[in-house]
PyMOL Python script that loads the backbone (N, CA, C, O; Angstrom):
from pymol import cmd

cmd.read_pdbstr("""\
ATOM      1  N   UNK A   1     119.488 108.259 110.649  1.00  0.00           N
ATOM      2  CA  UNK A   1     120.689 108.832 111.443  1.00  0.00           C
ATOM      3  C   UNK A   1     121.060 107.431 112.094  1.00  0.00           C
ATOM      4  O   UNK A   1     120.242 106.564 112.400  1.00  0.00           O
ATOM      5  N   UNK A   2     122.149 107.377 112.218  1.00  0.00           N
ATOM      6  CA  UNK A   2     123.364 106.362 113.542  1.00  0.00           C
ATOM      7  C   UNK A   2     124.448 106.815 113.794  1.00  0.00           C
ATOM      8  O   UNK A   2     124.728 108.003 113.639  1.00  0.00           O
ATOM      9  N   UNK A   3     125.307 105.860 114.264  1.00  0.00           N
ATOM     10  CA  UNK A   3     126.449 106.263 115.086  1.00  0.00           C
ATOM     11  C   UNK A   3     127.410 105.528 114.661  1.00  0.00           C
ATOM     12  O   UNK A   3     127.141 104.393 114.268  1.00  0.00           O
ATOM     13  N   UNK A   4     128.656 105.970 114.644  1.00  0.00           N
ATOM     14  CA  UNK A   4     129.854 105.363 114.377  1.00  0.00           C
ATOM     15  C   UNK A   4     130.525 105.467 115.535  1.00  0.00           C
ATOM     16  O   UNK A   4     130.682 106.553 116.094  1.00  0.00           O
ATOM     17  N   UNK A   5     131.036 104.209 116.054  1.00  0.00           N
ATOM     18  CA  UNK A   5     132.256 104.380 117.326  1.00  0.00           C
ATOM     19  C   UNK A   5     132.427 102.950 117.162  1.00  0.00           C
ATOM     20  O   UNK A   5     131.694 102.126 116.615  1.00  0.00           O
ATOM     21  N   UNK A   6     134.202 102.748 118.092  1.00  0.00           N
ATOM     22  CA  UNK A   6     134.725 101.344 118.517  1.00  0.00           C
ATOM     23  C   UNK A   6     133.697 101.172 119.405  1.00  0.00           C
ATOM     24  O   UNK A   6     133.126 102.002 120.113  1.00  0.00           O
ATOM     25  N   UNK A   7     133.469  99.557 119.236  1.00  0.00           N
ATOM     26  CA  UNK A   7     132.796  98.660 119.870  1.00  0.00           C
ATOM     27  C   UNK A   7     133.703  97.330 120.262  1.00  0.00           C
ATOM     28  O   UNK A   7     134.506  97.096 119.359  1.00  0.00           O
ATOM     29  N   UNK A   8     133.774  96.594 121.130  1.00  0.00           N
ATOM     30  CA  UNK A   8     134.189  95.212 121.188  1.00  0.00           C
ATOM     31  C   UNK A   8     132.888  94.190 121.190  1.00  0.00           C
ATOM     32  O   UNK A   8     131.837  94.326 121.817  1.00  0.00           O
ATOM     33  N   UNK A   9     133.143  93.500 120.610  1.00  0.00           N
ATOM     34  CA  UNK A   9     132.117  92.550 120.391  1.00  0.00           C
ATOM     35  C   UNK A   9     131.955  91.585 121.861  1.00  0.00           C
ATOM     36  O   UNK A   9     132.599  91.731 122.900  1.00  0.00           O
ATOM     37  N   UNK A  10     131.148  90.822 121.642  1.00  0.00           N
ATOM     38  CA  UNK A  10     130.994  89.759 122.761  1.00  0.00           C
ATOM     39  C   UNK A  10     131.741  88.806 122.609  1.00  0.00           C
ATOM     40  O   UNK A  10     131.848  88.002 123.535  1.00  0.00           O
ATOM     41  N   UNK A  11     132.550  88.600 121.268  1.00  0.00           N
ATOM     42  CA  UNK A  11     133.363  87.297 121.238  1.00  0.00           C
ATOM     43  C   UNK A  11     134.768  87.563 121.322  1.00  0.00           C
ATOM     44  O   UNK A  11     135.657  86.733 121.132  1.00  0.00           O
ATOM     45  N   UNK A  12     135.001  89.481 121.795  1.00  0.00           N
ATOM     46  CA  UNK A  12     136.088  89.579 122.084  1.00  0.00           C
ATOM     47  C   UNK A  12     137.109  90.260 120.619  1.00  0.00           C
ATOM     48  O   UNK A  12     138.335  90.259 120.513  1.00  0.00           O
ATOM     49  N   UNK A  13     135.930  90.861 119.506  1.00  0.00           N
ATOM     50  CA  UNK A  13     136.667  90.995 118.263  1.00  0.00           C
ATOM     51  C   UNK A  13     136.215  92.695 118.190  1.00  0.00           C
ATOM     52  O   UNK A  13     135.047  93.070 118.083  1.00  0.00           O
ATOM     53  N   UNK A  14     137.161  93.420 118.254  1.00  0.00           N
ATOM     54  CA  UNK A  14     136.830  95.112 118.257  1.00  0.00           C
ATOM     55  C   UNK A  14     136.720  95.747 117.109  1.00  0.00           C
ATOM     56  O   UNK A  14     137.781  96.154 116.636  1.00  0.00           O
ATOM     57  N   UNK A  15     135.725  95.960 116.503  1.00  0.00           N
ATOM     58  CA  UNK A  15     135.406  96.882 115.095  1.00  0.00           C
ATOM     59  C   UNK A  15     135.851  98.555 115.342  1.00  0.00           C
ATOM     60  O   UNK A  15     135.100  99.311 115.959  1.00  0.00           O
ATOM     61  N   UNK A  16     136.756  98.866 114.951  1.00  0.00           N
ATOM     62  CA  UNK A  16     136.791 100.699 114.791  1.00  0.00           C
ATOM     63  C   UNK A  16     136.063 101.599 114.844  1.00  0.00           C
ATOM     64  O   UNK A  16     135.897 102.561 115.595  1.00  0.00           O
ATOM     65  N   UNK A  17     135.464 101.077 113.652  1.00  0.00           N
ATOM     66  CA  UNK A  17     134.309 101.924 113.001  1.00  0.00           C
ATOM     67  C   UNK A  17     133.138 101.256 112.939  1.00  0.00           C
ATOM     68  O   UNK A  17     132.665 101.052 111.821  1.00  0.00           O
ATOM     69  N   UNK A  18     132.389 100.751 114.202  1.00  0.00           N
ATOM     70  CA  UNK A  18     131.023 100.093 113.728  1.00  0.00           C
ATOM     71  C   UNK A  18     130.076 101.049 113.321  1.00  0.00           C
ATOM     72  O   UNK A  18     130.444 102.223 113.357  1.00  0.00           O
ATOM     73  N   UNK A  19     128.827 100.774 112.906  1.00  0.00           N
ATOM     74  CA  UNK A  19     127.462 101.292 112.730  1.00  0.00           C
ATOM     75  C   UNK A  19     126.505 100.787 113.417  1.00  0.00           C
ATOM     76  O   UNK A  19     125.872  99.745 113.243  1.00  0.00           O
ATOM     77  N   UNK A  20     126.404 101.894 114.521  1.00  0.00           N
ATOM     78  CA  UNK A  20     125.878 101.764 115.346  1.00  0.00           C
ATOM     79  C   UNK A  20     124.251 102.128 115.076  1.00  0.00           C
ATOM     80  O   UNK A  20     124.111 103.335 114.881  1.00  0.00           O
ATOM     81  N   UNK A  21     122.836 101.274 115.011  1.00  0.00           N
ATOM     82  CA  UNK A  21     121.990 101.974 114.669  1.00  0.00           C
ATOM     83  C   UNK A  21     120.684 101.355 115.334  1.00  0.00           C
ATOM     84  O   UNK A  21     120.509 100.137 115.344  1.00  0.00           O
ATOM     85  N   UNK A  22     119.549 102.471 116.025  1.00  0.00           N
ATOM     86  CA  UNK A  22     118.581 101.902 116.814  1.00  0.00           C
ATOM     87  C   UNK A  22     117.643 100.788 115.666  1.00  0.00           C
ATOM     88  O   UNK A  22     117.138 101.242 114.640  1.00  0.00           O
ATOM     89  N   UNK A  23     117.571  99.811 115.922  1.00  0.00           N
ATOM     90  CA  UNK A  23     116.728  99.296 115.148  1.00  0.00           C
ATOM     91  C   UNK A  23     114.892  99.078 115.753  1.00  0.00           C
ATOM     92  O   UNK A  23     113.847  99.048 115.104  1.00  0.00           O
ATOM     93  N   UNK A  24     115.114  98.977 117.026  1.00  0.00           N
ATOM     94  CA  UNK A  24     113.456  98.697 117.375  1.00  0.00           C
ATOM     95  C   UNK A  24     113.238 100.047 118.784  1.00  0.00           C
ATOM     96  O   UNK A  24     114.265 100.222 119.440  1.00  0.00           O
ATOM     97  N   UNK A  25     112.198 100.777 119.132  1.00  0.00           N
ATOM     98  CA  UNK A  25     111.941 101.049 119.914  1.00  0.00           C
ATOM     99  C   UNK A  25     110.297 101.052 120.407  1.00  0.00           C
ATOM    100  O   UNK A  25     109.335 101.010 119.640  1.00  0.00           O
ATOM    101  N   UNK A  26     110.253 101.106 121.714  1.00  0.00           N
ATOM    102  CA  UNK A  26     108.780 100.839 122.071  1.00  0.00           C
ATOM    103  C   UNK A  26     108.696 101.630 123.532  1.00  0.00           C
ATOM    104  O   UNK A  26     109.583 102.071 124.263  1.00  0.00           O
ATOM    105  N   UNK A  27     107.449 101.622 123.626  1.00  0.00           N
ATOM    106  CA  UNK A  27     107.295 102.352 124.833  1.00  0.00           C
ATOM    107  C   UNK A  27     106.081 103.178 124.962  1.00  0.00           C
ATOM    108  O   UNK A  27     105.118 102.759 124.321  1.00  0.00           O
ATOM    109  N   UNK A  28     105.913 104.219 125.623  1.00  0.00           N
ATOM    110  CA  UNK A  28     104.977 105.338 125.881  1.00  0.00           C
ATOM    111  C   UNK A  28     105.831 106.383 126.502  1.00  0.00           C
ATOM    112  O   UNK A  28     107.054 106.343 126.634  1.00  0.00           O
ATOM    113  N   UNK A  29     104.814 107.555 126.953  1.00  0.00           N
ATOM    114  CA  UNK A  29     105.455 108.826 127.409  1.00  0.00           C
ATOM    115  C   UNK A  29     105.939 108.398 128.528  1.00  0.00           C
ATOM    116  O   UNK A  29     106.970 109.070 128.578  1.00  0.00           O
ATOM    117  N   UNK A  30     105.936 107.895 129.269  1.00  0.00           N
ATOM    118  CA  UNK A  30     107.009 107.668 130.620  1.00  0.00           C
ATOM    119  C   UNK A  30     108.206 106.710 130.230  1.00  0.00           C
ATOM    120  O   UNK A  30     109.120 106.731 131.055  1.00  0.00           O
ATOM    121  N   UNK A  31     108.382 105.913 129.196  1.00  0.00           N
ATOM    122  CA  UNK A  31     109.256 105.299 129.109  1.00  0.00           C
ATOM    123  C   UNK A  31     109.695 104.813 127.747  1.00  0.00           C
ATOM    124  O   UNK A  31     108.705 104.466 127.103  1.00  0.00           O
ATOM    125  N   UNK A  32     110.661 104.686 127.174  1.00  0.00           N
ATOM    126  CA  UNK A  32     110.610 104.091 125.874  1.00  0.00           C
ATOM    127  C   UNK A  32     112.191 103.524 125.778  1.00  0.00           C
ATOM    128  O   UNK A  32     113.234 104.094 126.099  1.00  0.00           O
ATOM    129  N   UNK A  33     111.939 101.979 125.124  1.00  0.00           N
ATOM    130  CA  UNK A  33     113.087 101.194 125.203  1.00  0.00           C
ATOM    131  C   UNK A  33     113.446 101.306 123.695  1.00  0.00           C
ATOM    132  O   UNK A  33     112.734 101.379 122.693  1.00  0.00           O
ATOM    133  N   UNK A  34     115.029 101.295 123.904  1.00  0.00           N
ATOM    134  CA  UNK A  34     115.562 101.036 122.076  1.00  0.00           C
ATOM    135  C   UNK A  34     116.682  99.845 122.359  1.00  0.00           C
ATOM    136  O   UNK A  34     117.232  99.476 123.396  1.00  0.00           O
ATOM    137  N   UNK A  35     116.757  99.496 121.263  1.00  0.00           N
ATOM    138  CA  UNK A  35     117.723  98.132 120.890  1.00  0.00           C
ATOM    139  C   UNK A  35     118.378  99.195 120.157  1.00  0.00           C
ATOM    140  O   UNK A  35     117.904  99.960 119.317  1.00  0.00           O
ATOM    141  N   UNK A  36     119.861  99.084 120.743  1.00  0.00           N
ATOM    142  CA  UNK A  36     120.739  99.385 119.562  1.00  0.00           C
ATOM    143  C   UNK A  36     121.762  98.393 119.209  1.00  0.00           C
ATOM    144  O   UNK A  36     122.529  97.795 119.964  1.00  0.00           O
ATOM    145  N   UNK A  37     121.616  98.306 117.633  1.00  0.00           N
ATOM    146  CA  UNK A  37     122.620  97.378 117.365  1.00  0.00           C
ATOM    147  C   UNK A  37     123.700  97.484 116.609  1.00  0.00           C
ATOM    148  O   UNK A  37     123.576  98.461 115.870  1.00  0.00           O
ATOM    149  N   UNK A  38     124.917  96.812 116.418  1.00  0.00           N
ATOM    150  CA  UNK A  38     125.973  97.341 116.121  1.00  0.00           C
ATOM    151  C   UNK A  38     126.228  96.444 114.630  1.00  0.00           C
ATOM    152  O   UNK A  38     126.099  95.222 114.551  1.00  0.00           O
ATOM    153  N   UNK A  39     126.511  97.109 113.799  1.00  0.00           N
ATOM    154  CA  UNK A  39     127.041  96.297 112.415  1.00  0.00           C
ATOM    155  C   UNK A  39     128.482  96.585 111.981  1.00  0.00           C
ATOM    156  O   UNK A  39     128.984  97.703 112.093  1.00  0.00           O
ATOM    157  N   UNK A  40     129.119  95.529 111.483  1.00  0.00           N
ATOM    158  CA  UNK A  40     130.229  96.149 110.645  1.00  0.00           C
ATOM    159  C   UNK A  40     130.154  97.262 109.816  1.00  0.00           C
ATOM    160  O   UNK A  40     131.186  97.933 109.824  1.00  0.00           O
ATOM    161  N   UNK A  41     129.304  97.651 109.140  1.00  0.00           N
ATOM    162  CA  UNK A  41     129.098  98.982 108.572  1.00  0.00           C
ATOM    163  C   UNK A  41     127.556  98.936 107.930  1.00  0.00           C
ATOM    164  O   UNK A  41     126.824  97.985 107.655  1.00  0.00           O
ATOM    165  N   UNK A  42     127.385 100.372 107.814  1.00  0.00           N
ATOM    166  CA  UNK A  42     126.436 100.917 106.954  1.00  0.00           C
ATOM    167  C   UNK A  42     125.861  99.901 105.922  1.00  0.00           C
ATOM    168  O   UNK A  42     124.669  99.592 105.893  1.00  0.00           O
ATOM    169  N   UNK A  43     126.893  99.363 105.002  1.00  0.00           N
ATOM    170  CA  UNK A  43     126.695  98.287 103.701  1.00  0.00           C
ATOM    171  C   UNK A  43     126.205  97.264 104.500  1.00  0.00           C
ATOM    172  O   UNK A  43     125.190  96.763 104.016  1.00  0.00           O
ATOM    173  N   UNK A  44     126.588  96.739 105.627  1.00  0.00           N
ATOM    174  CA  UNK A  44     126.258  95.362 105.959  1.00  0.00           C
ATOM    175  C   UNK A  44     124.761  95.636 106.293  1.00  0.00           C
ATOM    176  O   UNK A  44     124.117  94.761 105.713  1.00  0.00           O
ATOM    177  N   UNK A  45     124.161  96.233 106.783  1.00  0.00           N
ATOM    178  CA  UNK A  45     123.015  96.418 107.177  1.00  0.00           C
ATOM    179  C   UNK A  45     122.104  96.577 105.937  1.00  0.00           C
ATOM    180  O   UNK A  45     120.940  96.189 106.035  1.00  0.00           O
ATOM    181  N   UNK A  46     122.630  97.225 104.550  1.00  0.00           N
ATOM    182  CA  UNK A  46     121.683  97.267 103.924  1.00  0.00           C
ATOM    183  C   UNK A  46     121.880  95.801 103.041  1.00  0.00           C
ATOM    184  O   UNK A  46     120.958  95.469 102.296  1.00  0.00           O
ATOM    185  N   UNK A  47     122.846  95.115 103.122  1.00  0.00           N
ATOM    186  CA  UNK A  47     122.887  93.864 102.236  1.00  0.00           C
ATOM    187  C   UNK A  47     122.358  92.845 103.389  1.00  0.00           C
ATOM    188  O   UNK A  47     122.789  91.709 103.196  1.00  0.00           O
ATOM    189  N   UNK A  48     121.592  92.957 104.454  1.00  0.00           N
ATOM    190  CA  UNK A  48     120.527  92.337 105.031  1.00  0.00           C
ATOM    191  C   UNK A  48     121.551  91.356 106.462  1.00  0.00           C
ATOM    192  O   UNK A  48     120.946  90.558 107.177  1.00  0.00           O
ATOM    193  N   UNK A  49     122.788  91.562 106.614  1.00  0.00           N
ATOM    194  CA  UNK A  49     124.044  90.775 107.421  1.00  0.00           C
ATOM    195  C   UNK A  49     123.568  91.378 108.829  1.00  0.00           C
ATOM    196  O   UNK A  49     123.197  92.517 109.112  1.00  0.00           O
ATOM    197  N   UNK A  50     123.697  90.306 109.561  1.00  0.00           N
ATOM    198  CA  UNK A  50     123.430  90.364 110.642  1.00  0.00           C
ATOM    199  C   UNK A  50     124.318  91.477 111.702  1.00  0.00           C
ATOM    200  O   UNK A  50     125.401  92.039 111.538  1.00  0.00           O
ATOM    201  N   UNK A  51     123.377  91.503 112.783  1.00  0.00           N
ATOM    202  CA  UNK A  51     124.518  92.567 113.893  1.00  0.00           C
ATOM    203  C   UNK A  51     125.156  91.635 114.290  1.00  0.00           C
ATOM    204  O   UNK A  51     125.002  90.418 114.190  1.00  0.00           O
ATOM    205  N   UNK A  52     126.206  92.519 114.952  1.00  0.00           N
ATOM    206  CA  UNK A  52     127.785  91.809 115.452  1.00  0.00           C
ATOM    207  C   UNK A  52     127.402  91.925 117.203  1.00  0.00           C
ATOM    208  O   UNK A  52     127.774  91.028 117.960  1.00  0.00           O
ATOM    209  N   UNK A  53     126.535  93.271 117.773  1.00  0.00           N
ATOM    210  CA  UNK A  53     126.357  92.847 119.122  1.00  0.00           C
ATOM    211  C   UNK A  53     125.086  94.028 119.198  1.00  0.00           C
ATOM    212  O   UNK A  53     124.917  94.915 118.362  1.00  0.00           O
ATOM    213  N   UNK A  54     124.243  93.791 120.433  1.00  0.00           N
ATOM    214  CA  UNK A  54     122.807  94.288 120.575  1.00  0.00           C
ATOM    215  C   UNK A  54     122.908  94.922 122.024  1.00  0.00           C
ATOM    216  O   UNK A  54     123.450  94.317 122.949  1.00  0.00           O
ATOM    217  N   UNK A  55     122.495  95.854 122.125  1.00  0.00           N
ATOM    218  CA  UNK A  55     122.608  96.740 123.817  1.00  0.00           C
ATOM    219  C   UNK A  55     121.279  97.084 123.823  1.00  0.00           C
ATOM    220  O   UNK A  55     120.865  97.550 122.761  1.00  0.00           O
ATOM    221  N   UNK A  56     120.452  96.977 124.781  1.00  0.00           N
ATOM    222  CA  UNK A  56     119.355  97.749 125.184  1.00  0.00           C
ATOM    223  C   UNK A  56     119.512  99.109 126.257  1.00  0.00           C
ATOM    224  O   UNK A  56     120.298  99.199 127.200  1.00  0.00           O
ATOM    225  N   UNK A  57     118.521 100.109 125.801  1.00  0.00           N
ATOM    226  CA  UNK A  57     118.674 101.254 126.583  1.00  0.00           C
ATOM    227  C   UNK A  57     117.369 101.786 126.735  1.00  0.00           C
ATOM    228  O   UNK A  57     116.467 101.346 126.023  1.00  0.00           O
ATOM    229  N   UNK A  58     117.064 103.027 127.902  1.00  0.00           N
ATOM    230  CA  UNK A  58     115.180 102.946 128.438  1.00  0.00           C
ATOM    231  C   UNK A  58     115.861 104.501 128.816  1.00  0.00           C
ATOM    232  O   UNK A  58     116.863 104.653 129.515  1.00  0.00           O
ATOM    233  N   UNK A  59     115.027 105.654 128.150  1.00  0.00           N
ATOM    234  CA  UNK A  59     115.177 106.446 128.913  1.00  0.00           C
ATOM    235  C   UNK A  59     113.803 107.324 129.060  1.00  0.00           C
ATOM    236  O   UNK A  59     112.923 106.466 128.978  1.00  0.00           O
ATOM    237  N   UNK A  60     113.277 108.374 129.205  1.00  0.00           N
ATOM    238  CA  UNK A  60     111.855 109.430 129.582  1.00  0.00           C
ATOM    239  C   UNK A  60     112.162 110.359 128.278  1.00  0.00           C
ATOM    240  O   UNK A  60     113.170 111.049 128.129  1.00  0.00           O
ATOM    241  N   UNK A  61     111.369 110.263 127.614  1.00  0.00           N
ATOM    242  CA  UNK A  61     111.204 111.178 126.451  1.00  0.00           C
ATOM    243  C   UNK A  61     110.460 112.314 126.609  1.00  0.00           C
ATOM    244  O   UNK A  61     109.547 112.459 127.422  1.00  0.00           O
ATOM    245  N   UNK A  62     110.840 113.075 125.864  1.00  0.00           N
ATOM    246  CA  UNK A  62     109.687 114.541 126.109  1.00  0.00           C
ATOM    247  C   UNK A  62     108.633 114.493 124.900  1.00  0.00           C
ATOM    248  O   UNK A  62     108.885 114.125 123.752  1.00  0.00           O
ATOM    249  N   UNK A  63     107.427 114.931 125.383  1.00  0.00           N
ATOM    250  CA  UNK A  63     106.297 114.662 124.720  1.00  0.00           C
ATOM    251  C   UNK A  63     105.834 115.986 124.534  1.00  0.00           C
ATOM    252  O   UNK A  63     104.619 116.184 124.535  1.00  0.00           O
ATOM    253  N   UNK A  64     106.771 117.089 124.345  1.00  0.00           N
ATOM    254  CA  UNK A  64     106.067 118.257 124.068  1.00  0.00           C
ATOM    255  C   UNK A  64     105.543 118.863 122.652  1.00  0.00           C
ATOM    256  O   UNK A  64     106.639 119.147 122.171  1.00  0.00           O
ATOM    257  N   UNK A  65     105.043 119.066 122.133  1.00  0.00           N
ATOM    258  CA  UNK A  65     104.733 119.563 120.841  1.00  0.00           C
ATOM    259  C   UNK A  65     105.783 119.717 119.620  1.00  0.00           C
ATOM    260  O   UNK A  65     105.688 119.229 118.494  1.00  0.00           O
ATOM    261  N   UNK A  66     106.885 120.589 120.192  1.00  0.00           N
ATOM    262  CA  UNK A  66     107.882 120.824 119.834  1.00  0.00           C
ATOM    263  C   UNK A  66     109.206 119.666 119.617  1.00  0.00           C
ATOM    264  O   UNK A  66     110.206 119.674 118.899  1.00  0.00           O
ATOM    265  N   UNK A  67     108.807 118.966 120.340  1.00  0.00           N
ATOM    266  CA  UNK A  67     109.895 117.490 120.674  1.00  0.00           C
ATOM    267  C   UNK A  67     110.369 116.924 119.412  1.00  0.00           C
ATOM    268  O   UNK A  67     109.553 116.750 118.508  1.00  0.00           O
ATOM    269  N   UNK A  68     111.627 116.612 119.249  1.00  0.00           N
ATOM    270  CA  UNK A  68     112.025 115.728 118.205  1.00  0.00           C
ATOM    271  C   UNK A  68     111.213 114.154 118.600  1.00  0.00           C
ATOM    272  O   UNK A  68     110.972 113.659 119.702  1.00  0.00           O
ATOM    273  N   UNK A  69     110.972 113.726 117.426  1.00  0.00           N
ATOM    274  CA  UNK A  69     110.588 112.338 117.360  1.00  0.00           C
ATOM    275  C   UNK A  69     111.145 111.227 118.486  1.00  0.00           C
ATOM    276  O   UNK A  69     112.148 111.658 119.055  1.00  0.00           O
ATOM    277  N   UNK A  70     110.798 110.125 118.861  1.00  0.00           N
ATOM    278  CA  UNK A  70     111.260 109.134 120.023  1.00  0.00           C
ATOM    279  C   UNK A  70     112.525 108.670 119.472  1.00  0.00           C
ATOM    280  O   UNK A  70     113.459 108.743 120.271  1.00  0.00           O
ATOM    281  N   UNK A  71     112.819 108.183 118.249  1.00  0.00           N
ATOM    282  CA  UNK A  71     113.939 107.716 117.744  1.00  0.00           C
ATOM    283  C   UNK A  71     115.242 108.854 117.531  1.00  0.00           C
ATOM    284  O   UNK A  71     116.395 108.444 117.664  1.00  0.00           O
ATOM    285  N   UNK A  72     115.034 109.982 117.268  1.00  0.00           N
ATOM    286  CA  UNK A  72     115.747 110.984 117.144  1.00  0.00           C
ATOM    287  C   UNK A  72     116.140 111.345 118.717  1.00  0.00           C
ATOM    288  O   UNK A  72     117.282 111.690 119.019  1.00  0.00           O
ATOM    289  N   UNK A  73     114.980 111.218 119.757  1.00  0.00           N
ATOM    290  CA  UNK A  73     115.191 111.530 121.102  1.00  0.00           C
ATOM    291  C   UNK A  73     116.274 110.454 121.670  1.00  0.00           C
ATOM    292  O   UNK A  73     117.090 110.735 122.548  1.00  0.00           O
ATOM    293  N   UNK A  74     116.159 109.144 121.024  1.00  0.00           N
ATOM    294  CA  UNK A  74     116.787 108.159 121.437  1.00  0.00           C
ATOM    295  C   UNK A  74     118.587 108.135 121.070  1.00  0.00           C
ATOM    296  O   UNK A  74     119.341 107.394 121.701  1.00  0.00           O
ATOM    297  N   UNK A  75     119.033 108.974 120.070  1.00  0.00           N
ATOM    298  CA  UNK A  75     119.960 109.132 119.957  1.00  0.00           C
ATOM    299  C   UNK A  75     120.747 109.819 120.438  1.00  0.00           C
ATOM    300  O   UNK A  75     121.956 109.611 120.531  1.00  0.00           O
ATOM    301  N   UNK A  76     119.902 111.082 120.945  1.00  0.00           N
ATOM    302  CA  UNK A  76     120.508 112.093 121.568  1.00  0.00           C
ATOM    303  C   UNK A  76     120.485 111.171 123.201  1.00  0.00           C
ATOM    304  O   UNK A  76     121.490 111.290 123.901  1.00  0.00           O
ATOM    305  N   UNK A  77     119.742 110.613 123.528  1.00  0.00           N
ATOM    306  CA  UNK A  77     120.107 110.157 124.732  1.00  0.00           C
ATOM    307  C   UNK A  77     121.371 109.383 124.823  1.00  0.00           C
ATOM    308  O   UNK A  77     121.958 109.194 125.888  1.00  0.00           O
ATOM    309  N   UNK A  78     121.729 108.986 123.787  1.00  0.00           N
ATOM    310  CA  UNK A  78     122.862 108.090 123.749  1.00  0.00           C
ATOM    311  C   UNK A  78     123.829 108.922 123.965  1.00  0.00           C
ATOM    312  O   UNK A  78     124.562 108.852 124.952  1.00  0.00           O
ATOM    313  N   UNK A  79     123.932 109.909 122.936  1.00  0.00           N
ATOM    314  CA  UNK A  79     125.397 110.693 122.768  1.00  0.00           C
ATOM    315  C   UNK A  79     125.772 111.074 124.007  1.00  0.00           C
ATOM    316  O   UNK A  79     126.924 111.069 124.442  1.00  0.00           O
ATOM    317  N   UNK A  80     124.253 111.586 124.883  1.00  0.00           N
ATOM    318  CA  UNK A  80     124.890 112.172 126.177  1.00  0.00           C
ATOM    319  C   UNK A  80     125.496 110.936 127.099  1.00  0.00           C
ATOM    320  O   UNK A  80     125.847 111.481 128.146  1.00  0.00           O
ATOM    321  N   UNK A  81     125.707 109.878 127.163  1.00  0.00           N
ATOM    322  CA  UNK A  81     126.219 108.851 127.810  1.00  0.00           C
ATOM    323  C   UNK A  81     127.717 108.842 127.606  1.00  0.00           C
ATOM    324  O   UNK A  81     128.340 109.042 126.563  1.00  0.00           O
ATOM    325  N   UNK A  82     128.228 108.530 128.988  1.00  0.00           N
ATOM    326  CA  UNK A  82     130.286 108.415 128.728  1.00  0.00           C
ATOM    327  C   UNK A  82     130.439 107.157 127.889  1.00  0.00           C
ATOM    328  O   UNK A  82     131.552 106.979 127.396  1.00  0.00           O
ATOM    329  N   UNK A  83     129.493 106.261 127.654  1.00  0.00           N
ATOM    330  CA  UNK A  83     130.317 105.349 126.619  1.00  0.00           C
ATOM    331  C   UNK A  83     129.989 105.502 125.173  1.00  0.00           C
ATOM    332  O   UNK A  83     130.118 104.525 124.434  1.00  0.00           O
ATOM    333  N   UNK A  84     129.505 106.844 124.630  1.00  0.00           N
ATOM    334  CA  UNK A  84     129.330 106.836 123.423  1.00  0.00           C
ATOM    335  C   UNK A  84     130.441 108.197 123.478  1.00  0.00           C
ATOM    336  O   UNK A  84     130.024 108.877 122.541  1.00  0.00           O
ATOM    337  N   UNK A  85     131.245 108.706 123.882  1.00  0.00           N
ATOM    338  CA  UNK A  85     131.837 109.705 123.965  1.00  0.00           C
ATOM    339  C   UNK A  85     132.733 109.679 122.771  1.00  0.00           C
ATOM    340  O   UNK A  85     133.403 108.669 122.554  1.00  0.00           O
ATOM    341  N   UNK A  86     132.809 110.930 121.820  1.00  0.00           N
ATOM    342  CA  UNK A  86     133.580 110.440 120.574  1.00  0.00           C
ATOM    343  C   UNK A  86     132.626 109.953 119.530  1.00  0.00           C
ATOM    344  O   UNK A  86     133.003 110.182 118.381  1.00  0.00           O
ATOM    345  N   UNK A  87     131.491 109.342 119.653  1.00  0.00           N
ATOM    346  CA  UNK A  87     130.958 108.706 118.605  1.00  0.00           C
ATOM    347  C   UNK A  87     130.176 109.758 117.615  1.00  0.00           C
ATOM    348  O   UNK A  87     129.731 110.882 117.848  1.00  0.00           O
ATOM    349  N   UNK A  88     130.178 108.988 116.464  1.00  0.00           N
ATOM    350  CA  UNK A  88     130.101 110.499 115.153  1.00  0.00           C
ATOM    351  C   UNK A  88     128.793 109.823 114.479  1.00  0.00           C
ATOM    352  O   UNK A  88     128.544 108.620 114.396  1.00  0.00           O
ATOM    353  N   UNK A  89     128.099 110.814 114.065  1.00  0.00           N
ATOM    354  CA  UNK A  89     126.906 110.887 113.713  1.00  0.00           C
ATOM    355  C   UNK A  89     127.203 110.269 112.196  1.00  0.00           C
ATOM    356  O   UNK A  89     128.297 110.471 111.671  1.00  0.00           O
ATOM    357  N   UNK A  90     126.380 109.663 111.664  1.00  0.00           N
ATOM    358  CA  UNK A  90     126.522 109.291 110.328  1.00  0.00           C
ATOM    359  C   UNK A  90     124.972 108.961 109.464  1.00  0.00           C
ATOM    360  O   UNK A  90     124.985 108.624 108.280  1.00  0.00           O
TER     361      UNK A  90
END
""", "prot")
cmd.dss("prot")
cmd.show_as("cartoon", "prot")
cmd.util.cbc("prot")
cmd.orient("prot")
């Protein structure tokens, strides 16, 4: 899973359909940190290209037996944030 959305890189370049992927995740049942990396496209990831921008987020995960894994919960957390309004699952 990943998200597709418009992003403005730190160098000022706007990517209209950037591929945003959680690349690292760490934490515990109290708090999970995720690193979201933006790429030009999904193909760029598969070709080993470097990311264009990186953002860090933290959320409190659910640890109930029926809960989704922490990565899926991370994407759900991101989609609930205003800056991800209109982001598309890819």
